[in-house]
C-alpha positions in Angstrom: 56.5 -35.5 141.6 53.5 -37.5 142.8 51.8 -38.4 146.1 49.6 -41.4 146.8 47.4 -42.2 149.8 44.1 -43.9 150.5 43.0 -40.8 152.4 42.5 -37.7 150.2 43.1 -35.4 153.2 46.7 -36.7 153.3 47.4 -36.0 149.7 45.8 -32.6 150.1 48.1 -31.9 153.0 51.2 -33.1 151.0 50.2 -31.1 148.0 49.9 -27.9 150.1 53.3 -28.6 151.7 54.9 -29.1 148.2 53.3 -26.0 146.6 53.9 -23.8 149.7 57.6 -24.7 149.3 57.6 -23.3 145.7 57.4 -26.5 143.8 54.9 -27.6 141.1 51.8 -29.4 142.4 52.3 -33.2 142.4 50.1 -35.7 140.5 47.7 -37.2 143.0 46.8 -40.9 143.3 43.9 -41.7 145.7 41.7 -44.3 144.0 41.9 -47.3 146.2 44.6 -49.1 148.2 46.6 -50.2 145.2 46.8 -46.8 143.5 50.6 -47.0 144.1 50.8 -49.4 141.2 49.5 -46.8 138.8 51.9 -44.2 140.3 54.8 -46.6 139.6 53.7 -47.4 136.1 52.8 -43.8 135.0 55.2 -41.5 136.7 58.7 -40.6 135.5 60.5 -40.6 138.9 63.5 -42.2 140.5 62.4 -43.0 144.0 59.2 -44.2 145.7 59.3 -43.3 149.4 57.0 -45.6 151.4 55.6 -44.5 154.8 52.6 -46.8 155.2 51.2 -49.5 157.6 53.5 -52.5 157.8 51.5 -54.8 155.6 52.0 -52.5 152.6 55.8 -52.1 152.8 56.7 -55.1 150.7 53.9 -54.7 148.0 54.8 -51.0 147.5 58.6 -51.7 147.3 58.1 -54.6 144.9 55.8 -52.5 142.6 58.3 -49.6 142.6 61.2 -51.8 141.6 59.2 -53.6 139.0 58.5 -50.3 137.4 62.1 -49.2 137.4 62.1 -47.1 140.5 64.3 -47.2 143.6 62.4 -47.9 146.8 62.7 -46.6 150.4 60.5 -47.9 153.1 59.7 -47.3 156.8 60.6 -49.9 159.4 60.5 -52.8 159.5 60.9 -53.4 155.8 59.1 -56.8 156.0 57.2 -58.8 158.6 58.2 -62.3 157.5 61.4 -64.1 156.3 59.8 -64.9 153.0 59.0 -61.2 152.4 62.6 -60.3 153.3 63.8 -62.6 150.6 61.2 -61.1 148.2 62.8 -57.7 148.6 66.3 -59.0 148.1 65.4 -61.0 145.0 63.5 -58.1 143.4 66.3 -55.6 144.0 68.8 -58.0 142.4 66.4 -58.8 139.5 65.6 -55.2 138.7 69.0 -53.7 139.8 67.3 -51.1 142.0 68.1 -49.9 145.5 65.6 -51.0 148.2 66.5 -49.1 151.4 65.0 -49.3 154.8 64.9 -45.8 156.4 66.3 -46.7 159.8 66.7 -43.2 161.2 68.2 -44.3 164.5 71.4 -45.2 162.6 71.9 -41.5 162.2 71.3 -40.4 165.8 74.1 -38.2 167.1 75.0 -40.5 169.9 74.7 -43.6 167.8 77.0 -42.1 165.2 79.4 -41.1 168.0 79.5 -44.7 169.2 80.1 -45.8 165.6 83.0 -43.3 165.3 84.5 -44.5 168.6 84.4 -48.1 167.2 85.9 -47.0 163.9 88.7 -45.1 165.7 89.5 -48.2 167.8 88.8 -46.7 171.1 86.4 -49.5 172.3 88.8 -52.2 171.0 87.2 -55.3 169.5 83.4 -55.2 169.8 82.1 -58.4 171.4 78.6 -57.6 172.6 75.8 -55.2 171.9 72.3 -54.4 173.3 69.5 -52.6 171.5 65.8 -52.3 172.1 62.6 -50.4 171.5 61.2 -49.6 174.9 58.4 -47.1 174.4 55.0 -46.7 176.0 52.7 -46.6 173.0 49.4 -47.5 174.6 47.7 -44.2 173.8 49.1 -44.3 170.2 47.8 -47.8 169.7 44.3 -47.0 170.9 44.1 -43.7 169.0 41.2 -43.2 166.6 43.7 -41.8 164.0 47.2 -42.5 162.7 48.8 -45.7 163.8 45.9 -46.5 166.1 44.0 -47.4 162.9 46.2 -50.4 162.1 49.2 -51.0 164.4 47.2 -52.6 167.3 45.9 -55.3 164.9 49.4 -56.8 164.7 49.4 -57.4 168.4 46.4 -59.7 167.9 48.2 -62.0 165.4 52.0 -62.2 166.0 54.0 -62.9 169.2 57.7 -61.9 168.9 59.7 -58.7 168.4 57.6 -56.7 165.9 59.9 -53.6 165.9 63.5 -54.6 166.2 65.4 -52.3 163.9 65.6 -49.1 166.0 67.7 -50.7 168.6 69.4 -53.2 166.4 70.5 -51.0 163.5 73.2 -48.9 165.3 74.6 -52.0 167.0 74.7 -53.9 163.7 76.7 -51.1 162.2 79.2 -51.2 165.0 79.6 -54.9 164.4 80.0 -54.7 160.6 76.9 -56.9 160.0 76.9 -57.9 156.3 80.4 -56.4 156.1 82.6 -58.9 157.9 80.0 -60.5 160.1 76.4 -61.5 159.9 73.5 -62.6 162.1 73.7 -66.4 162.5 70.8 -67.5 164.7 68.4 -66.2 167.4 66.5 -67.4 170.5 63.5 -65.4 171.7 60.9 -65.5 174.4 57.9 -63.4 175.3 56.2 -62.8 178.6 52.5 -62.5 179.3 50.1 -60.0 177.6 48.6 -57.6 180.2 49.4 -54.0 179.3 46.8 -53.3 176.5 44.0 -55.1 178.3 44.6 -53.0 181.5 44.8 -49.8 179.5 41.6 -50.5 177.7 39.8 -51.4 180.9 40.8 -48.0 182.4 40.0 -45.9 179.3 36.9 -47.5 177.6 33.4 -48.3 178.9 32.5 -52.0 179.5 30.7 -52.3 176.2 33.5 -50.8 174.0 34.8 -53.2 171.3 38.4 -52.4 172.4 37.6 -54.2 175.7 36.9 -57.4 173.8 40.1 -57.6 171.8 42.4 -60.5 172.4 46.2 -60.0 172.1 48.8 -62.7 171.5 51.9 -60.5 171.7 53.7 -60.6 175.0 54.2 -57.2 176.6 58.0 -57.8 176.8 59.9 -59.8 174.3 63.6 -60.5 174.8 65.9 -62.1 172.2 69.5 -63.1 171.9 71.4 -63.1 168.6 74.6 -65.0 167.9 76.7 -63.7 165.0 78.8 -65.8 162.6 81.9 -64.4 164.4 80.7 -65.5 167.8 79.5 -62.1 169.1 76.2 -61.7 171.0 73.4 -59.1 170.8 70.5 -58.7 173.2 67.4 -57.2 171.6 64.4 -56.0 173.6 60.8 -55.0 172.8 58.4 -53.4 175.3 55.7 -51.0 174.1 52.6 -52.0 176.2 53.7 -51.0 179.6 54.3 -47.7 181.5 57.9 -46.7 181.2 60.3 -43.9 180.0 61.6 -44.2 176.5 64.8 -46.1 175.8 66.6 -47.8 173.0 69.3 -49.1 175.5 72.1 -48.7 172.9 75.1 -50.6 174.4 78.3 -51.4 172.5 80.8 -53.4 174.5 84.4 -53.7 173.4 87.6 -55.1 174.8 88.8 -51.6 175.7 85.7 -49.9 176.7 81.9 -49.5 176.5 79.3 -47.0 175.2 75.9 -47.1 176.9 72.8 -45.0 176.2 70.0 -43.6 178.3 71.7 -41.7 179.7 74.6 -41.5 177.2 77.9 -42.4 178.8 81.3 -43.9 178.0 84.0 -45.8 179.8 87.3 -46.3 178.0 90.1 -48.0 179.9 92.9 -45.5 180.4 90.7 -42.4 180.0 89.1 -40.7 182.9 88.8 -42.3 186.3 89.0 -46.1 186.7 85.6 -47.8 186.9 83.7 -44.5 186.4 81.5 -43.4 183.6 82.1 -40.2 181.6 79.2 -38.3 180.0 79.3 -39.1 176.3 79.0 -35.3 175.6 82.6 -35.0 176.8 83.7 -37.0 173.7 81.8 -34.9 171.2 84.4 -32.3 170.7 87.0 -34.9 169.6 85.0 -37.7 168.3 81.6 -36.3 167.1 80.8 -38.0 163.8 81.9 -36.0 160.8 78.4 -36.0 159.3 77.1 -34.3 162.4 80.0 -31.9 162.5 79.4 -30.9 158.9 75.6 -30.5 158.7 74.2 -30.4 162.3 73.1 -26.8 161.8 71.1 -27.7 158.7 69.5 -30.6 160.6 68.5 -28.5 163.5 64.7 -28.7 164.1 64.2 -31.7 161.9 62.5 -34.8 163.2 63.8 -36.9 166.0 66.6 -34.5 166.9 67.9 -34.1 163.4 68.4 -37.8 162.5 65.6 -37.8 160.0 67.2 -35.0 158.1 70.5 -36.9 158.1 69.1 -40.1 156.7 67.1 -38.3 154.0 70.2 -36.2 153.1 72.4 -39.2 152.7 69.9 -41.2 150.6 69.3 -38.4 148.2 73.1 -37.6 148.0 73.9 -41.2 147.2 71.2 -41.5 144.6 72.2 -38.2 142.9 75.9 -39.1 142.8 75.6 -42.8 142.0 77.2 -43.8 145.3 76.4 -47.0 147.2 73.7 -46.2 149.8 74.7 -46.3 153.4 72.2 -49.1 154.0 71.1 -51.5 151.3 68.5 -54.2 150.7 70.6 -56.8 152.4 70.6 -54.7 155.6 66.9 -54.1 155.3 66.3 -57.8 155.1 68.8 -58.8 157.9 67.4 -56.2 160.4 63.8 -56.9 159.5 64.3 -60.7 159.6 64.2 -60.6 163.4 60.4 -60.1 163.2 59.8 -63.4 161.5 62.6 -65.2 163.3 61.5 -64.2 166.8 57.9 -65.1 166.1 59.1 -68.6 165.0 61.4 -69.0 168.0 58.7 -67.9 170.5 56.2 -70.4 168.9 58.8 -73.2 169.2 59.5 -72.7 173.0 62.5 -70.4 172.3 64.4 -72.9 170.1 67.2 -71.4 168.0 66.1 -70.1 164.6 68.7 -69.7 161.8 68.8 -66.2 160.3 69.3 -66.5 156.5 72.4 -65.1 154.9 70.7 -62.7 152.5 74.1 -61.8 151.0 74.8 -65.4 150.0 78.3 -65.3 151.4 79.2 -61.8 150.2 79.4 -60.6 153.9 82.8 -62.2 154.1 84.3 -59.8 151.5 82.0 -56.8 151.5 83.8 -53.6 152.4 83.1 -52.1 155.8 80.6 -49.3 156.1 82.6 -46.1 155.7 82.6 -43.1 158.1 80.2 -41.3 155.7 80.4 -37.5 155.3 78.2 -34.8 153.9 
């Protein structure tokens, strides 16, 4: 219906993609960084989909809901605890959905693990591990895209600035906000070395990138305690050379799922004390959503998970169903940014994570095994 960006070349790209697909040309908004407010006020649409630098996530979502639109945003939804509350309070006030588009919740292996938990094969889940371990040095120093804004955050915050990819799937397996919740967190960061070393190797001595100062430690590690006593380890490492990993461990009383590589151990299945490839469980326990629409998702972003999350959001909005993830999930998962920054600054003291549901987590129904 409408597209908005501070860069006209992006709205031109989007317009071409829309018209090439056989749809009418969208209304274009490009006049300044707050043109999204005019879009929300003037356009008759249901959903504002927000893929912007982090500092704009909350302002765009708040404007959308204020003008009667649902909001969906990239991750993290907010970079401070106060902004997490602002999203929750606006969604309640305006009675609109505010969804964080955490695509990793829809990964095939993450949904396999979720299905194994739902079927009881792992027993009671007692521990989880998630992380975002991704060498992004070339991305951060790029002269386009995320390089234009993302590196600046490394100069002002020290904590876990990108917790939701690894945390989201583990939170689903633990029924966070649906029978349990994050209670408190302790966090610590190591030294900052990676970006300085990369800049020294790739830029001349007089380049401004060589003079930048970073406060974010290259590796941040955090421990979350839930209200029901379970533990979650969350890691962040994007400044150092390494292969990609989100770790993705779900440990239960009867077995364990572990990612990178994806493998399973369930007591009484397979050989004692020996991993089985997770692929061996797909025929019997592949998540129904993947069984039903994997062919349609083939070729879509991130192995098809992007298609899955968009499909589910649109289906829920069209049919008036509760969305898979809601504003309370967006706030809880994103709250780790602000909470880890505070814990690191206070010598790793425990920081309480707010109950954004105000007690409703005790009675909220569990997340269903969603279907197409």
